[in-house]
C-alpha positions as CSV (number, residue, x, y, z in Angstrom):
1,X,5.1,-9.5,-15.3
2,X,1.5,-10.3,-16.0
3,X,-1.1,-9.4,-13.3
4,X,-3.9,-11.7,-12.2
5,X,-7.0,-11.0,-10.2
6,X,-10.1,-13.0,-9.4
7,X,-13.3,-12.1,-7.4
8,X,-16.1,-14.0,-5.9
9,X,-18.1,-11.2,-4.3
10,X,-21.4,-9.7,-3.2
11,X,-20.9,-6.6,-5.4
12,X,-20.4,-6.0,-9.1
13,X,-17.1,-7.6,-10.0
14,X,-16.0,-5.4,-13.0
15,X,-15.1,-2.2,-11.0
16,X,-13.3,-4.3,-8.4
17,X,-11.3,-6.2,-11.0
18,X,-10.3,-3.0,-12.8
19,X,-9.2,-1.3,-9.6
20,X,-7.2,-4.3,-8.5
21,X,-5.5,-4.4,-12.0
22,X,-4.6,-0.7,-11.5
23,X,-2.6,-1.7,-8.4
24,X,-0.8,-4.3,-10.6
25,X,0.2,-1.8,-13.3
26,X,3.7,-1.6,-11.8
27,X,4.3,-5.1,-13.0
28,X,4.3,-3.9,-16.6
29,X,1.7,-4.8,-19.3
30,X,0.6,-4.0,-22.8
31,X,-3.0,-5.2,-22.8
32,X,-5.7,-5.9,-20.3
33,X,-9.1,-7.7,-20.0
34,X,-11.7,-9.1,-17.6
35,X,-14.4,-11.8,-17.7
36,X,-17.5,-12.1,-15.5
37,X,-20.4,-14.5,-14.9
38,X,-23.9,-12.9,-15.1
39,X,-27.1,-14.9,-15.1
40,X,-24.9,-18.0,-15.6
41,X,-23.3,-16.6,-18.8
42,X,-19.6,-16.0,-19.2
43,X,-18.7,-12.7,-21.0
44,X,-15.4,-10.8,-21.4
45,X,-13.9,-7.5,-22.5
46,X,-10.3,-6.9,-23.6
47,X,-8.3,-3.9,-24.8
48,X,-4.8,-3.2,-26.0
49,X,-2.7,-0.6,-24.2
50,X,-3.2,1.1,-20.9
51,X,-6.0,0.1,-18.5
52,X,-7.8,3.4,-19.3
53,X,-8.6,1.8,-22.7
54,X,-10.3,-1.1,-21.0
55,X,-12.1,1.3,-18.6
56,X,-13.4,3.3,-21.6
57,X,-14.6,0.0,-23.3
58,X,-16.5,-1.0,-20.1
59,X,-18.3,2.4,-20.0
60,X,-19.7,1.8,-23.5
61,X,-20.0,-2.0,-23.2
62,X,-20.3,-2.8,-19.5
63,X,-20.0,-6.3,-17.9
64,X,-22.4,-7.2,-15.1
65,X,-21.8,-10.1,-12.6
66,X,-20.4,-10.6,-9.2
67,X,-17.8,-13.3,-10.1
68,X,-15.0,-12.6,-12.5
69,X,-11.3,-12.7,-13.4
70,X,-9.0,-10.0,-14.8
71,X,-5.5,-9.7,-16.3
72,X,-2.8,-7.4,-17.4
73,X,-0.7,-9.0,-20.1
74,X,3.0,-8.5,-20.8
75,X,3.4,-10.2,-24.2
76,X,5.5,-13.3,-24.6
77,X,3.9,-15.6,-27.2
78,X,2.2,-13.4,-29.7
79,X,2.0,-9.6,-30.3
80,X,0.0,-7.3,-28.0
81,X,-3.3,-7.5,-29.7
82,X,-6.9,-7.7,-28.6
83,X,-7.0,-11.3,-29.8
84,X,-4.0,-12.3,-27.8
85,X,-5.1,-10.5,-24.7
86,X,-6.4,-12.4,-21.6
87,X,-8.8,-13.8,-20.5
88,X,-8.6,-16.5,-23.1
89,X,-11.8,-18.4,-23.7
90,X,-12.6,-21.9,-25.1
91,X,-16.3,-22.8,-24.8
92,X,-17.3,-22.6,-21.2
93,X,-13.7,-21.9,-19.9
94,X,-12.0,-18.6,-19.4
95,X,-8.5,-18.5,-18.0
96,X,-5.9,-15.9,-17.1
97,X,-2.2,-16.8,-17.0
98,X,1.1,-15.5,-15.8
99,X,4.2,-17.5,-17.0
100,X,5.1,-19.6,-20.0
101,X,3.8,-23.0,-21.0
102,X,6.9,-24.6,-22.3
103,X,5.3,-27.6,-24.0
104,X,2.5,-25.6,-25.7
105,X,3.7,-26.5,-29.2
106,X,3.4,-30.2,-28.5
107,X,0.0,-29.7,-26.9
108,X,-1.2,-27.6,-29.9
109,X,0.0,-30.2,-32.3
110,X,-1.8,-32.9,-30.4
111,X,-5.0,-31.0,-30.2
112,X,-4.8,-29.9,-33.9
113,X,-4.6,-33.7,-34.7
114,X,-8.0,-34.0,-33.0
115,X,-9.5,-31.2,-35.1
116,X,-9.3,-28.5,-32.4
117,X,-8.7,-25.1,-33.9
118,X,-6.7,-22.2,-32.4
119,X,-7.6,-18.5,-32.6
120,X,-4.5,-16.9,-31.1
121,X,-0.7,-17.0,-31.1
122,X,-0.5,-17.5,-27.3
123,X,0.5,-20.4,-25.2
124,X,-2.3,-19.6,-22.8
125,X,-5.0,-20.5,-25.3
126,X,-3.7,-24.1,-25.1
127,X,-4.7,-24.2,-21.4
128,X,-8.2,-23.0,-22.1
129,X,-8.7,-25.4,-25.1
130,X,-7.3,-28.4,-23.2
131,X,-9.6,-27.7,-20.2
132,X,-12.6,-27.4,-22.6
133,X,-11.6,-30.6,-24.3
134,X,-11.8,-32.5,-20.9
135,X,-15.1,-30.9,-20.1
136,X,-16.5,-32.0,-23.4
137,X,-15.5,-35.6,-22.5
138,X,-17.7,-35.4,-19.4
139,X,-15.3,-34.1,-16.7
140,X,-16.4,-31.5,-14.2
141,X,-14.5,-28.2,-14.2
142,X,-12.5,-29.4,-11.2
143,X,-11.5,-32.7,-12.9
144,X,-10.8,-30.9,-16.2
145,X,-8.4,-28.5,-14.5
146,X,-6.6,-31.2,-12.6
147,X,-6.1,-33.2,-15.8
148,X,-4.9,-30.0,-17.6
149,X,-2.4,-29.1,-14.9
150,X,-0.9,-32.6,-15.2
151,X,-0.2,-31.9,-18.9
152,X,1.6,-28.5,-18.5
153,X,5.3,-28.0,-18.4
154,X,6.8,-24.6,-17.5
155,X,6.0,-21.8,-15.1
156,X,2.5,-20.6,-14.5
157,X,0.0,-18.9,-12.3
158,X,-3.5,-19.7,-13.5
159,X,-7.1,-18.7,-12.6
160,X,-10.1,-20.3,-14.2
161,X,-13.7,-19.1,-14.5
162,X,-16.5,-21.3,-15.9
163,X,-19.8,-20.6,-17.7
164,X,-22.7,-21.5,-15.5
165,X,-20.5,-21.5,-12.3
166,X,-21.0,-18.2,-10.5
167,X,-19.5,-19.5,-7.2
168,X,-16.3,-21.1,-8.4
169,X,-12.8,-20.1,-9.2
170,X,-9.9,-22.5,-9.6
171,X,-6.4,-21.2,-9.1
172,X,-3.0,-22.9,-9.6
173,X,0.7,-22.0,-9.3
174,X,3.9,-23.5,-10.5
175,X,6.9,-21.1,-10.6
176,X,4.8,-17.9,-10.6
177,X,3.3,-16.4,-7.4
178,X,-0.4,-16.5,-6.6
179,X,-2.3,-15.6,-3.4
180,X,-5.9,-16.1,-2.2
181,X,-7.6,-13.4,-0.3
182,X,-10.3,-14.1,2.4
183,X,-13.2,-11.8,2.9
184,X,-16.6,-12.0,4.7
185,X,-18.5,-14.3,2.3
186,X,-16.2,-13.2,-0.5
187,X,-13.0,-14.6,-1.9
188,X,-10.3,-13.2,-4.1
189,X,-7.3,-14.3,-6.1
190,X,-4.3,-12.1,-6.9
191,X,-0.8,-12.1,-8.2
192,X,0.3,-10.5,-5.0
193,X,-1.2,-8.9,-1.9
194,X,-1.1,-5.4,-3.4
195,X,-3.9,-6.2,-5.8
196,X,-6.1,-7.4,-3.0
197,X,-5.2,-4.7,-0.5
198,X,-8.5,-2.7,-0.8
199,X,-10.6,-5.8,-0.4
200,X,-8.8,-7.8,2.3
201,X,-5.7,-8.1,4.4
202,X,-6.1,-11.8,5.1
203,X,-4.0,-13.7,2.6
204,X,-3.1,-17.3,1.9
205,X,0.0,-17.8,-0.3
206,X,-0.1,-20.9,-2.5
207,X,3.0,-23.0,-2.4
208,X,4.8,-24.4,-5.4
209,X,2.6,-26.9,-7.2
210,X,-0.5,-26.0,-5.3
211,X,-4.0,-25.7,-6.9
212,X,-7.1,-24.5,-5.2
213,X,-10.9,-24.8,-5.6
214,X,-12.4,-21.6,-4.3
215,X,-16.0,-20.7,-3.5
216,X,-17.3,-17.7,-1.6
217,X,-17.3,-19.6,1.7
218,X,-14.5,-22.2,1.2
219,X,-11.1,-23.0,-0.1
220,X,-9.8,-26.4,-0.8
221,X,-6.0,-26.6,-1.6
222,X,-4.2,-29.5,-3.0
223,X,-0.5,-29.9,-3.6
224,X,1.3,-31.2,-6.7
225,X,0.6,-34.8,-5.6
226,X,-3.2,-34.1,-5.3
227,X,-3.1,-34.4,-1.5
228,X,-5.3,-31.9,0.4
229,X,-3.1,-29.5,2.4
230,X,-3.5,-26.5,4.7
231,X,-1.8,-23.2,4.0
232,X,-2.0,-20.6,6.7
233,X,-3.9,-17.4,6.5
234,X,-1.6,-14.4,7.2
235,X,-2.6,-10.8,7.9
236,X,-0.8,-8.5,5.5
237,X,-1.1,-4.8,6.2
238,X,0.0,-2.8,3.2
239,X,0.5,0.9,3.8
240,X,-1.8,2.5,1.3
241,X,0.2,5.7,1.3
242,X,3.1,3.7,-0.1
243,X,1.2,2.8,-3.2
244,X,-0.1,6.3,-4.1
245,X,2.0,9.1,-5.7
246,X,1.6,11.4,-2.7
247,X,1.7,14.6,-4.6
248,X,4.5,13.6,-6.9
249,X,4.2,13.5,-10.7
250,X,5.6,9.9,-10.9
251,X,6.1,7.0,-8.5
252,X,9.8,7.1,-9.3
253,X,10.0,10.7,-8.1
254,X,8.2,9.7,-4.9
255,X,10.4,6.7,-4.3
256,X,13.6,8.7,-4.9
257,X,12.3,11.2,-2.3
258,X,11.4,8.4,0.2
259,X,15.0,7.1,0.3
260,X,16.2,9.0,3.4
261,X,13.3,7.7,5.4
262,X,13.4,4.0,4.3
263,X,17.2,3.9,4.3
264,X,17.2,5.1,7.9
265,X,14.6,2.4,8.8
266,X,16.6,-0.3,7.1
267,X,19.9,0.7,8.8
268,X,18.3,1.0,12.3
269,X,16.6,-2.4,11.9
270,X,20.0,-4.1,11.8
271,X,21.8,-2.0,14.5
272,X,21.5,-2.5,18.2
273,X,19.9,0.2,20.3
274,X,23.2,1.5,21.5
275,X,24.5,1.8,17.9
276,X,27.6,-0.3,18.5
277,X,26.7,-3.7,17.1
278,X,24.8,-5.5,14.3
279,X,21.7,-7.6,15.0
280,X,20.2,-10.1,12.6
281,X,16.8,-11.9,12.9
282,X,16.4,-15.5,14.1
283,X,19.7,-17.2,14.6
284,X,21.5,-14.8,12.4
285,X,24.7,-15.6,10.5
286,X,28.0,-16.8,11.9
287,X,30.5,-15.9,9.2
288,X,33.3,-17.9,10.8
289,X,31.5,-20.9,9.3
290,X,32.1,-19.7,5.8
291,X,35.1,-19.4,3.5
292,X,33.3,-17.8,0.6
293,X,30.1,-16.2,-0.5
294,X,28.2,-16.8,-3.8
295,X,25.8,-13.9,-4.6
296,X,23.1,-14.3,-7.3
297,X,20.7,-11.8,-8.6
298,X,19.3,-10.0,-11.7
299,X,19.2,-6.5,-13.0
300,X,19.7,-3.7,-10.4
301,X,19.9,-6.3,-7.6
302,X,22.9,-7.9,-9.4
303,X,24.6,-4.5,-9.4
304,X,23.9,-4.2,-5.7
305,X,25.7,-7.5,-5.3
306,X,28.7,-6.3,-7.4
307,X,28.9,-3.3,-5.0
308,X,28.7,-5.5,-1.9
309,X,31.5,-7.7,-3.3
310,X,33.9,-4.8,-2.7
311,X,32.7,-4.5,0.9
312,X,33.0,-8.1,1.8
313,X,36.4,-8.6,0.2
314,X,38.0,-5.3,1.3
315,X,36.5,-5.1,4.9
316,X,35.9,-8.7,5.8
317,X,38.5,-10.3,3.5
318,X,35.9,-12.9,2.5
319,X,36.0,-14.0,-1.2
320,X,32.8,-13.3,-3.1
321,X,31.6,-14.6,-6.5
322,X,28.7,-12.7,-8.1
323,X,26.5,-14.2,-10.8
324,X,23.6,-13.2,-13.0
325,X,20.9,-15.6,-12.0
326,X,20.0,-16.6,-15.6
327,X,23.6,-17.7,-16.2
328,X,24.2,-19.3,-12.8
329,X,21.2,-21.6,-13.0
330,X,22.3,-23.1,-16.3
331,X,26.0,-23.1,-15.7
332,X,25.4,-25.3,-12.7
333,X,28.6,-24.3,-11.0
334,X,30.2,-26.5,-8.2
335,X,29.4,-25.2,-4.7
336,X,32.4,-25.8,-2.5
337,X,32.0,-26.6,1.2
338,X,31.7,-23.7,3.6
339,X,29.8,-21.6,1.1
340,X,27.2,-19.1,2.0
341,X,24.7,-18.5,-0.9
342,X,23.1,-15.0,-0.9
343,X,20.2,-14.2,-3.2
344,X,18.9,-10.6,-3.7
345,X,15.5,-9.8,-5.2
346,X,13.2,-6.8,-4.7
347,X,10.1,-8.9,-5.4
348,X,11.3,-12.1,-4.0
349,X,9.7,-13.8,-7.0
350,X,12.3,-13.3,-9.8
351,X,12.1,-16.6,-11.7
352,X,15.8,-17.0,-12.5
353,X,16.9,-16.1,-9.0
354,X,14.4,-18.5,-7.4
355,X,15.6,-21.3,-9.7
356,X,19.2,-20.5,-8.8
357,X,18.3,-20.7,-5.1
358,X,16.7,-24.1,-5.6
359,X,19.9,-25.3,-7.3
360,X,21.9,-24.3,-4.3
361,X,19.6,-26.1,-1.8
362,X,21.5,-29.0,-0.4
363,X,24.7,-27.7,-1.8
364,X,25.4,-24.5,0.0
365,X,25.9,-24.5,3.7
366,X,23.4,-21.7,4.2
367,X,21.0,-19.9,2.0
368,X,20.3,-16.2,2.8
369,X,18.0,-13.9,0.9
370,X,17.8,-10.1,0.8
371,X,14.3,-9.2,-0.2
372,X,11.6,-6.5,0.0
373,X,8.7,-8.9,0.3
374,X,9.0,-11.1,3.4
375,X,6.2,-13.5,2.3
376,X,7.8,-14.1,-1.2
377,X,8.9,-17.4,-2.5
378,X,12.6,-16.6,-2.3
379,X,12.2,-15.5,1.3
380,X,10.1,-18.6,2.3
381,X,12.6,-21.0,0.7
382,X,15.7,-19.4,2.4
383,X,17.3,-20.4,5.6
384,X,17.3,-16.8,6.6
385,X,15.5,-13.9,4.9
386,X,16.6,-10.3,5.5
387,X,14.0,-7.7,4.7
388,X,15.2,-4.4,3.2
389,X,12.2,-2.5,4.5
390,X,11.9,-0.3,1.4
391,X,8.2,-0.5,1.3
392,X,6.2,-1.1,-1.8
393,X,8.1,0.0,-4.9
394,X,5.9,0.8,-7.9
395,X,8.2,2.4,-10.4
396,X,9.8,-0.2,-12.8
397,X,13.2,1.4,-12.4
398,X,14.4,0.4,-8.9
399,X,15.5,3.3,-6.7
400,X,14.8,2.9,-3.0
401,X,15.0,-0.9,-3.1
402,X,18.5,-0.5,-4.5
403,X,19.8,1.8,-1.8
404,X,18.1,-0.3,0.9
405,X,19.7,-3.5,-0.6
406,X,23.1,-1.8,-0.4
407,X,22.5,-0.7,3.2
408,X,21.5,-4.2,4.3
409,X,24.5,-5.8,2.6
410,X,26.8,-3.1,4.0
411,X,25.7,-4.2,7.5
412,X,26.3,-7.8,6.6
413,X,29.8,-7.1,5.4
414,X,30.6,-5.3,8.7
415,X,29.1,-8.3,10.6
416,X,31.3,-10.7,8.5
417,X,34.4,-8.5,9.3
418,X,33.6,-8.5,13.0
419,X,33.0,-12.3,13.1
420,X,36.3,-12.9,11.3
421,X,38.3,-10.6,13.5
422,X,39.0,-8.1,10.7
423,X,37.3,-5.3,12.6
424,X,37.6,-4.4,16.2
425,X,34.6,-3.1,18.2
426,X,35.7,0.5,18.0
427,X,36.1,0.5,14.3
428,X,32.8,-1.2,13.9
429,X,31.1,1.4,16.0
430,X,32.7,4.1,13.8
431,X,31.4,2.5,10.6
432,X,27.9,2.1,12.1
433,X,27.9,5.7,13.1
434,X,28.9,6.7,9.5
435,X,26.1,4.5,8.1
436,X,23.6,6.3,10.3
437,X,24.6,9.6,8.7
438,X,23.7,8.4,5.2
439,X,19.9,9.3,5.3
440,X,20.8,12.9,5.9
441,X,23.4,12.9,3.1
442,X,20.9,11.4,0.8
443,X,18.5,14.2,1.6
444,X,21.2,16.7,0.5
445,X,21.8,14.7,-2.7
446,X,18.1,14.7,-3.5
447,X,18.1,18.5,-3.1
448,X,20.3,18.8,-6.2
449,X,17.3,17.9,-8.3
450,X,17.1,21.4,-10.0
451,X,20.7,21.3,-11.0
452,X,20.3,17.7,-12.3
453,X,17.2,18.8,-14.3
454,X,19.2,21.5,-16.1
455,X,22.0,19.0,-17.0
456,X,19.4,16.4,-18.1
457,X,17.9,18.8,-20.6
458,X,21.3,18.7,-22.4
459,X,21.8,15.0,-21.9
460,X,18.5,14.3,-23.5
461,X,19.9,15.3,-26.8
462,X,22.5,12.6,-26.8
463,X,22.3,9.3,-28.7
464,X,24.9,7.5,-26.5
465,X,26.3,8.0,-23.0
466,X,29.2,6.4,-21.1
467,X,29.4,6.1,-17.3
468,X,32.8,5.6,-15.7
469,X,33.8,4.6,-12.1
470,X,36.6,2.9,-10.2
471,X,36.4,0.5,-7.4
472,X,33.0,0.3,-5.8
473,X,31.9,3.1,-8.1
474,X,32.3,0.8,-11.1
475,X,29.0,-1.0,-10.2
476,X,27.4,2.4,-9.7
477,X,28.5,3.4,-13.3
478,X,26.8,0.2,-14.5
479,X,23.7,1.2,-12.5
480,X,23.7,4.8,-13.8
481,X,23.8,3.5,-17.4
482,X,21.1,0.9,-16.7
483,X,18.8,3.5,-15.2
484,X,19.3,5.9,-18.1
485,X,18.6,3.4,-20.8
486,X,15.7,1.9,-18.9
487,X,13.5,5.0,-18.8
488,X,15.0,7.4,-21.3
489,X,15.8,4.9,-24.0
490,X,19.2,6.5,-24.6
491,X,21.9,3.9,-25.3
492,X,24.2,4.0,-22.3
493,X,27.1,1.8,-21.1
494,X,29.0,1.7,-17.8
495,X,32.7,0.9,-17.6
496,X,35.5,0.6,-15.1
497,X,37.5,3.7,-15.6
498,X,40.7,1.7,-16.2
499,X,39.0,-0.1,-19.0
500,X,38.6,3.1,-21.0
501,X,41.8,2.6,-23.0
502,X,40.9,-1.0,-23.8
503,X,38.2,-0.2,-26.3
504,X,35.5,2.3,-25.2
505,X,37.8,5.3,-25.8
506,X,37.3,4.7,-29.5
507,X,33.8,6.0,-29.1
508,X,34.8,9.4,-27.7
509,X,34.0,12.4,-29.8
510,X,32.5,15.9,-29.2
511,X,29.0,14.5,-29.2
512,X,29.6,11.8,-26.5
513,X,28.6,12.7,-22.9
514,X,30.7,10.8,-20.3
515,X,29.4,10.7,-16.8
516,X,32.3,10.3,-14.3
517,X,31.4,9.2,-10.8
518,X,34.4,10.1,-8.7
519,X,34.1,10.8,-5.0
520,X,37.4,12.1,-3.6
521,X,38.7,8.8,-2.4
522,X,42.0,6.8,-2.7
523,X,41.2,6.1,-6.4
524,X,40.3,9.7,-7.3
525,X,43.5,10.7,-9.0
526,X,43.4,7.6,-11.2
527,X,39.8,8.3,-12.2
528,X,40.7,11.9,-13.0
529,X,43.5,10.7,-15.2
530,X,40.9,8.7,-17.2
531,X,38.6,11.7,-17.3
532,X,41.4,13.9,-18.7
533,X,41.8,11.3,-21.5
534,X,38.2,11.8,-22.4
535,X,38.4,15.6,-22.4
536,X,41.6,15.5,-24.5
537,X,39.6,13.8,-27.2
538,X,36.7,16.3,-27.1
539,X,34.4,14.2,-24.9
540,X,31.8,16.0,-22.8
541,X,32.5,15.1,-19.2
542,X,29.9,15.4,-16.4
543,X,31.9,15.1,-13.2
544,X,30.0,13.9,-10.2
545,X,32.1,14.4,-7.1
546,X,32.2,16.2,-3.8
547,X,33.1,19.9,-3.6
548,X,36.8,19.2,-3.0
549,X,36.9,16.8,-6.0
550,X,35.2,19.4,-8.3
551,X,37.6,22.2,-7.2
552,X,40.5,20.0,-7.9
553,X,39.4,18.4,-11.2
554,X,36.3,20.1,-12.5
555,X,38.0,22.7,-14.7
556,X,37.3,22.1,-18.3
557,X,34.4,19.7,-17.6
558,X,31.2,20.0,-19.6
559,X,29.2,20.0,-16.4
560,X,29.8,19.2,-12.7
561,X,27.5,18.1,-10.0
562,X,28.5,18.3,-6.3
563,X,27.6,15.7,-3.8
564,X,28.1,15.9,0.0
565,X,31.3,14.5,1.3
566,X,30.9,10.9,2.4
567,X,33.1,8.2,3.8
568,X,34.6,6.4,0.8
569,X,33.4,3.0,2.0
570,X,29.7,3.9,1.7
571,X,29.9,6.4,-1.2
572,X,28.0,4.0,-3.6
573,X,24.9,4.4,-1.5
574,X,25.0,8.2,-1.8
575,X,26.0,8.2,-5.4
576,X,23.0,6.1,-6.4
577,X,20.9,9.3,-6.0
578,X,22.5,11.4,-8.8
579,X,22.4,8.4,-11.1
580,X,18.6,8.1,-10.4
581,X,17.9,11.8,-10.7
582,X,19.9,12.0,-13.9
583,X,17.9,9.2,-15.5
584,X,14.6,10.6,-14.2
585,X,15.0,14.1,-15.4
586,X,16.4,13.0,-18.8
587,X,13.4,10.8,-19.3
588,X,11.1,13.7,-18.4
589,X,12.9,15.9,-20.9
590,X,12.4,13.2,-23.6
591,X,8.8,12.7,-22.7
592,X,9.0,8.9,-22.1
593,X,6.9,6.9,-19.7
594,X,8.9,7.1,-16.5
595,X,7.1,4.6,-14.3
596,X,6.2,2.1,-17.0
597,X,8.9,2.2,-19.6
598,X,8.3,0.2,-22.8
599,X,8.9,-3.5,-22.9
600,X,9.8,-3.7,-19.2
601,X,8.1,-5.3,-16.2
602,X,8.7,-4.7,-12.6
603,X,8.7,-8.3,-11.5
604,X,10.2,-10.8,-13.9
605,X,8.5,-14.1,-13.0
606,X,9.3,-16.0,-16.3
607,X,12.6,-16.7,-18.0
């Protein structure tokens, strides 16, 4: 979602703000802007579109000043226009905002009744005008912000800058993440540590309801009740090579290529040195204490949970319910006794997932999260946080985070099976040895890129695409369809192969590509039968299988793509790669923006 950055420094702020905003581009945005204080005067520059447009504007109309705030906006209230771009200003107040002010209409109506005029369509302008209103009544900036915060409903991260105050930033968070960076006589504010990485590694994470008064040499933090509190300073070392393209044309290509390495690191992290057992951090999880698991996530993480459901139920015989977070939180389901609640999120800040987690607090017997950011809100509010160790993922379409999520949940399923006596030690060791072969198999799958590229050039001509899979390959069909529509904008749907005759087969004609994901497993013959039904009706089948599967069933297929042979249990991890490559090369063929597809954001921190 929106990116926020603030600087109180010893050097010109504008270049620092723009550079920090570049590091937040992965969050998704459609306009950008900065404001600075110079000689006591507040000035701002804003532009629609990519950050290069703001950079061009600053070349011709520069901003001086060593204190400033910046923002990349992903439009919610109001179209992406210069007028709606942040920072918003009202009199001496400039503010940047991530989130949604849910009661902004009521506040607008109240202020309109007092003759206060609005210039934009945004909810954020309400914050600036309300703060300005309190300052006009004689309040200091600090007092005005405190009163404004007490009036706001919804989710927000806010950073304020004030005319005449070149040594003051005020930051606040409720629902949306915000961090403070500590320098030597300099201070920073950022939506996450990535934005601040070039400037500092010493980070304080604001807690829910916190607001902070920041100068170059001090930070005063108060909680939602107005009580002064201490939040620890943590050293966060972000590998700068993980947030550069490293010779690749796109971050997505780089992150696909990184999967063998990061997958291997994730697997080894959860396996003992002798390779025969599973180890978890802290007190771990005793699965004998649980009769069921509730999994909650959004987007690709939700599909990782759907995949893991097969593992937990088939291997550990442990019932699993999987929910989309945005539905779970409002359905308010009963949580039976002896329930483990598992939450999966790459960013660890996904708003709906975090709200679902908070609903489960005090109801579930244990809350576990699978996250890529150990210091995230979801991680901090869990009883146990399990890192996926994928490293920073910049591309909006998740790749390496997905396969690492699968790997971590695969080890959890094996742990559950062992705890419940469904696996003996020898079988567990065999499964773990198989898991450790996956990084090498993923390397082989990635090497099929040239073949996928040739197929993708044909696929790019399609208007609609179906993906089919059975068993644990059904969630992979959903994931393949999601990836394709995310970045190529081709309408795609995933179905369980057995559901083909219950409706989707009506769509089949000679112009409809159908991607069939079918490793040669126990369900292979049934999947092939469904594939034959498509071919009999003129559908163009792309069969993704291993060499044996293609030899047996590939005759008559439109295209085939051979994957290495893999143990059926862990095939979903391997088959994620062709789904990613297919989407990537199709998007390239169509000329779309691979890393920052339209209308999408990497981290969804609002509803």
